[in-house]
N, C-alpha and C positions, 0 to 999 in steps of 0.2 A: 496261533497262526497269525500271521502278518497281512495286514491290510495295506496294498498297494498305496493307497490315498494319506497314509499317516507315516512319517518317518521323523526320526530323531536326529538331535546334531549333536557332535561331539563337544559343544560348549553349552550348550542346552539336557539336561535329562528330561525335560519336557517335552512330551510328544507335540509335533504341529502339523497342524492337518490341513492341507494346502486342497482349497476347493475347487472344481473344473471354471466355473465362472462366478466370479463378484454378484453378489445380489444388486440388481439396478437400484438405484437411488430414486426413491418418488420424488416428486417435486410437491412442494407443500406452501401454502403461503400465497403470495400474489404471484410464484412463480407456477401453481399449479392452476390459474385462473384464464380465463379466455381473455385476451387484452381488452375486449370490449367490458367484459366486467370491471377487470380494474379500472377502466374511464370513468366508468359510471360510477364507482364505490368514489375514486376522487374527487368525481364532480359534486356528488353528495356530500362530502367531507367538506368542500371546499364552500360550500351553499352553507351550511349548518355554521360554521366557521365564521363566515360574514355575519347569519342572524343573531348568533352571540357574541358579536362586535368585538372576537378574538382574532380574525384574521388581519394581517399585515399587507395594508394596499400603500405600494410604491408613490412616491412622489417623481417628480418627472427627474428631480434633482438625483433621488435617490438611484434610481432607475439609471441615468445616465453616469453617474459613480462605478456602478455595480457592472455596467457593461465595458466600461474603460479598464475596470481592473481585470475584468474576465478578459481582454484585448489582451493587454500587456502581458499577463501569464502568457497566455497561449501564442504568443508572437514574442517571446524571448525580452521585451521592454525594448524593442526594436534595437535588437543585437544582430550580427550576420549568423547564421548558422554552425559557423566556426567557433565562434565566442561560448564557453560555458554561462548557461543562465543562472545557474545556482549562486552558493555563497562562494568567496573567492578563497584559494587556497592560502595559507600562511604565509607563500613565497610571494604570493600575489597580492596579500595585505602591508608586505615590507617589514616582516616578522623580525624581532631581535633576538639576537646570540640569547640573550636573558633566557629564555622562554623555550630552549633546543637542549633536548636531551642529549649528551655528547655519546658518542658512539662507542662503539668497543674497542676499536683502534687507540682511543683517545686515552682508555685506560690501564691498557697494556703496559705491563713492567719488561722493561729489557733488562740483561744481564750486565753489568759494566764489562768493558772490553778492556 
């Protein structure tokens, strides 16, 4: 007797069972907590780190540098949106032919005429 939910494919002799609906993923850790619970845990952790002397306290110079770095990353170093923000391509860097791999056409051997 065949089960309508069970099927085999020609490539694989192993039966594949198709469930009606996938099981719902359960949220775990901080995702399962109420936002206020997470906030309270973070507050306690910060307070404990300060008591232990292991918390990092930014100086105004460090905070300024971090804010500047974030602003540059978010706004593309002042470039217009049309210009790419990432690393330049080899063409933009002015690559030389020494590093270029020859194309298949350059390797083609032609018969003498």
